[in-house]
C-alpha positions, 0 to 999 in steps of 0.5 A, a space after each residue: 315456233 321452235 323451227 322459226 327462230 332466227 337472228 333478232 336485232 333490238 333497239 329501244 322503242 321510239 321515239 326517244 326524246 332527248 334535250 339539245 346539247 346533252 349526250 345520247 346513248 342508243 343501245 343495240 343488241 343481237 341474239 339467236 345468231 350463229 357464228 362467232 360470239 362477238 358480233 359487228 354492228 353498223 349504224 345509219 341515219 335518215 331524216 327523210 327516206 335515204 339512210 346515211 352511214 354513220 359508224 361501224 364496229 368492223 369497217 373503218 371506211 363505213 362512215 360517210 363524208 358528212 360524219 367523218 369529222 364528228 366521228 374523228 373528234 369523238 363526238 359520235 362513237 360506238 361503245 361496246 357493252 358486250 360481245 352482242 351489244 353496243 351503244 351509239 353515243 352522240 355528244 352535244 346532240 343538235 336538232 339536226 340529229 333528229 330522225 331515224 337511226 338504224 342498227 344492222 348486223 352483218 350475217 354470220 348465220 348458216 341460213 338467213 332467218 330473223 331480222 338483221 336490222 332495227 330502227 328507232 326514232 330520236 326526237 330532239 327538244 329544246 332545253 327548258 330546265 332552269 335551276 337557281 338558288 336563293 334570290 339574294 345570291 347564288 351561294 350563301 355561308 351559314 355558321 351555326 351551333 350544334 343542335 341548331 336548325 336551318 333551311 335551304 331553298 332552290 328553284 327548279 322550273 321547266 318549259 319543255 314542250 314535252 310532258 316531263 317530270 322533275 327529280 329534285 335531290 339535295 346533296 352535301 359534299 363529303 370530302 371530294 364526293 357528294 352524298 344524297 340527303 333527301 330526294 323528291 323523285 320524278 314519281 312524286 316519292 320522298 327518298 332519303 339518302 344512305 345514313 339519313 333514313 332515321 333522321 327522315 323518319 324522326 322529322 329532323 330532315 324534311 323537303 317541302 315544296 313552295 310557291 314559284 317552284 321552290 324546294 326547301 330543305 329543312 334540317 333540325 338538330 344539326 350535328 357536326 356531320 351536317 357541316 359542308 357544301 350543299 347543292 340542289 341537283 335537278 334531273 328531267 325525266 320523260 316516260 317512254 312508249 313502253 312505260 319506262 322512265 328515261 332521264 333526259 338531262 340533269 342540272 345542279 346549283 350550289 346553294 350554301 356552305 354550312 359550318 357547325 360549331 361543335 360543342 365539346 365537353 372536357 374535364 379540366 384536369 388530366 390524370 389525377 393522383 390523390 392520397 387516401 382520405 383526401 378529397 378529389 376535385 374535378 371540373 367539367 367544362 362545356 365549350 360552346 359558342 351558343 349565345 342564346 338562352 340554354 341550360 346544361 344537364 350534367 352527369 358524372 360517371 365512374 368506371 373501372 376501365 376506360 373502354 366501358 360504355 355508359 351502360 356499364 359505368 356507374 352514375 355518381 351524380 347528376 344535375 338536370 337542366 333545372 339545376 336539381 342535383 341528385 342526393 349523395 353523402 360523400 359526393 357533391 356537384 356544384 355549378 361554378 360558372 355558366 359552362 363549368 360544373 365541379 365534382 367533389 368526392 370527400 374522404 376518397 378510398 382506394 376503391 375510388 381509383 378508376 376512370 371518371 367522365 362527365 356527360 353534358 346535354 344542352 337544352 334550349 327553350 321552345 316557343 311553347 315554353 318547353 325545353 328541347 335537348 339539342 346536343 349531348 356530349 361525353 368527355 374523355 375519361 380521366 384516370 384517378 389513382 388513389 394512393 393508400 396510406 400504407 402502415 409501416 412495420 417489420 416482420 421477424 420469423 424465428 424457430 422456437 422448436 427445431 427437430 433433431 430427428 424425424 418425427 420431432 415437432 417444429 414450431 415457428 413464430 412470425 412476429 410483427 415489430 416496429 409498427 408505425 402509422 397504423 389506424 384502428 381500421 388496419 388488420 394483419 393476417 399471415 401467409 406461410 410458405 415453404 421452399 425446398 432447400 437445394 445446395 445448388 443455385 437452382 431456382 425453386 418456386 415457393 409453395 403455399 402452406 396456408 393463408 388467412 383472408 381478411 376475416 382470419 379464415 384459414 385457407 390451406 394450400 395444396 402442399 400438406 392440405 391433408 396433414 392440415 385437415 388431420 391436425 398434423 400441421 397447426 396454425 394459430 395466432 398467439 397474440 395480436 402481433 404473433 402467428 405460429 406454425 407447428 408441425 407435430 411430426 416433422 418428416 424428412 420431406 419437411 426440411 427446407 426454408 420457411 418464411 411468412 408474409 404479413 399482410 395489412 388490410 384497410 377497411 373502406 367506407 362500405 366496411 369491406 377490407 382491402 389488402 394494402 401492403 405485404 411484408 416478407 420475413 427472412 427465411 428460416 431453414 429447418 434441417 437436421 443431419 441424417 445417418 443411415 439406420 443400422 440394425 444388427 440381429 444375432 441368433 443363438 441356439 441355447 441347447 447345442 445338442 438335442 434329439 427328436 422329441 426334445 424342445 428347440 430353443 433359440 434367442 434373437 438379440 437386436 441392436 440398432 443405431 440412428 433410430 429414435 426410440 425404436 421398437 421391433 417386430 420379429 418373424 421366425 422363418 424356417 428353410 426346409 429341404 426341397 423334398 418338403 412338399 408342404 412348401 415347395 419354395 423352401 421357406 416357411 413363416 412360422 410365428 411373428 410378434 409385432 411392435 405392440 407384442 402381439 403374437 400371431 401364427 403365420 404358416 404353422 399348419 400342424 393342428 396337433 402342435 398348435 401350441 408347440 411354438 412360442 415366441 416371447 419378448 425377453 427384453 426390449 432388444 431380446 426375443 426367445 423362440 421355443 419349439 416343443 416336441 421337435 420332429 424329424 420333419 422340423 429339420 432345417 435352417 431357422 432365422 429371425 427377421 426383425 423390423 425396426 419401427 420408429 414413432 410416426 405422426 398421430 401415434 402411428 409407427 413408421 417402418 425404419 429398417 429390416 434385419 436378418 439374423 444368422 441361421 440356426 440349423 436343426 439336424 437329426 441323426 437317425 438310423 431308422 428305415 428308409 421309405 420309397 414310394 412308387 405308383 403303379 397301374 395295370 392299364 394306363 390307357 382306358 376308355 371313357 366311362 371305365 374305372 382307372 385303378 392307381 396304386 401308391 406302393 410304399 417300400 422300406 429299407 434298413 431297420 424293419 418296423 412293425 406295421 403298428 409303429 408306422 403310419 402314412 399321410 397319402 395325397 394324390 395329385 394330377 398334372 393335366 399336361 404331357 410335359 409337367 408344365 402346369 400346376 399340380 391339382 390335388 385329387 384326394 388325400 388320406 391322413 394317418 387316421 384314415 380320414 379321406 378328403 376329396 377336392 372339388 371336381 367339375 366333371 361327372 367322374 368320381 374318386 375313391 381312395 382306400 388303404 388295401 394293405 399296410 403299405 399300399 393305397 389305391 386311387 380309383 377314378 370311376 366313369 373316366 372322362 377325357 379331362 381325367 388324363 394326365 400325369 398322376 403321382 402320390 406324395 407320402 408323409 411317413 410317421 414313425 413311433 419312437 421308443 418313447 411312444 412319440 410319433 415323429 414325422 418323416 420328410 415327404 416322399 414324392 413318387 415318380 408320376 405315370 401318364 394316364 390316357 383316356 380314349 373314346 369308345 367309338 362304337 358305344 359313342 355312336 350306338 345310341 345316336 344311330 338307333 335314335 336316328 333309325 327310329 326317327 327315320 322309320 316313324 317319319 317314313 310311316 307317317 308320310 305313307 299314312 298321310 299320302 294314303 289318306 289324301 288320295 283316298 278322301 281328299 283327291 277322289 273324283 266323281 265320274 259321270 258315265 252314260 247310263 245304259 239300258 239293260 234288257 234281257 234277251 227274249 227267249 226264242 220260244 217266246 219270239 
């Protein structure tokens, strides 16, 4: 079948039944063709046997002579619907046009396959359809009220010789176009038009058939949208040979013009403004031309926004169609006349401001005595503004306490004066604001300190919230007309303008409080002149000359300006020579005394002289420092570092300014020996695991001393780098009493420190590792006993460092790994041989079956 495909020309299956005088369109299409996409078509007609050429899409001379006039007038034409389809259109078809019509397509195929033409039979019948309106007149006019019902009738009959069906549609003219209302189709089905589905399901729109081929449209609950011209549109349909329905003609007749009188609901007044405590009077008018018996149902609503729907609005009062009014104390609803209803709200409040609207429904009686709602409308909202009765009063703000220094208290009083027109339902609250005072005209936004709500609950603002919670800022109400603000300790950041706002609150009917008025006070500026703090410290040495072992004593006298009731804290510092290894930075904090006269030792580490330094307060501005049994190592510059403190908030002290005294020098003139220190090692390059010996050698010059008159503190340090660019690490120390102290180590190597002679100290590193390399040096602190038997500490002496290298012994490093590797290889080889032998001996042995041979001994020749 795939190879038998070819051109196919199609026309509808005949016969095609058409009504005389109507327009006929006969389609023709072609498919499965070759060549260009746009195909040409030729149409011919035959009454008996011969075909007459009618029209062609590509040959203007194709038309025969008898059709040239009709084709020229356009009564017969071709209408192309696509590249491969056209329609033959015959307007005002006549009985002479009945016959066979043939559609053919010129070949554009490479090979001739399929059919190139097709025929269809057209049958022309007489017009037997008649459509008419009511018998009285062709068109009527109806004037109805909204909610009424009406009926329209039209008659449709056909005398066609063929078996045809009628399709009846009721339409309404909306503007310039007609819209379908309800149809009875040619298949006997009811079909509502767009937008009428719900009304059809509820039964408000019906289409009934009656005697004499009449079709009646019934409309209930008429609305304004039902006003307009109505017509009855009837089409005649016939079923084709293929079972499909074909519309053969259509007629219409206008039945009536319906006018619907709209029922309007309006409020007689527009925007209303009333004063608080007055009455609000609104009238709802219903406009209708209904003359029969009816009753109105009225409901009044209130909403805060004009855009709210009924579901969002608040129902105030309602009156049903039996004139039963819902109950309310301050609101009443009355029937003024037939179409007017009054809403009266007594003793209005500010919260009654908003939008009011009424909803009205018209009810009419039915034959069975019940009532039926025919229409419902809602009025436009009316704006009602209730003007509050504002009290008249003034606000005065003054400062009862102003600060002259920082941390002084500040107190402001906000008073209500000249109060008039106030009632018992008025309550006053206060809000406090701060605004920074600038000398320029720049605008500064005020900051809320605190506010009170209608219940006099204090609500702190963002500024100073923590200070308010800590009690540093206090808000209080001294009397019925006076509010106060107190800052316990005023700081410089509190300088600026302060003002208060007194708010009047009115109590409404529901016992809620609503703010009605705010009155601002004039600002009060809080400011005091500030001068820079001045602090002078003078140090005086009481004994100009002294020697080692005596007591050093100095005093520090302090003077200050522009500081309120100051207190002082004192720190004694010493600037030692840079040769002092105990403090490489050069400055040592010795002892301090705070503003509460509490003494504390700072960096004083001499355990033998814990009580050797004393700092005491002589007067409020004078302090004395003593150092007993001074030693040569105490030489340096001594100063007093003084800090002035002023009282702060909450009993705290605030640092005001710092001062530094002139230096007092301690210098000893001695003629004792001079000590030198050096580091020596016989081998600076060692292997891992060996012992490194480092010697710290002390030599003396000048006056000789007995070994019992001198002692040494020795400390060993290491710098783990080549360029001495890292912090030194303490290895071990030996004090003059012979007590050895070692620092914590991470490696497996160990240390030992010993004194091998009065002036030689040896450091041993046992089991050296690679991290023991680096520069090593010792620091020696000499102690010399004076003629009075007092031990004096000499300045620390640092030796020149030497570099210790640690190398790895390759033979020893690889000896054990090699032995272990050879042993494991030998064991694995023997084990492999054993496994191979066992496998070949027991696991892989084969049984060989050999042919058994007879063994017979040869017989002796003698026996033969």
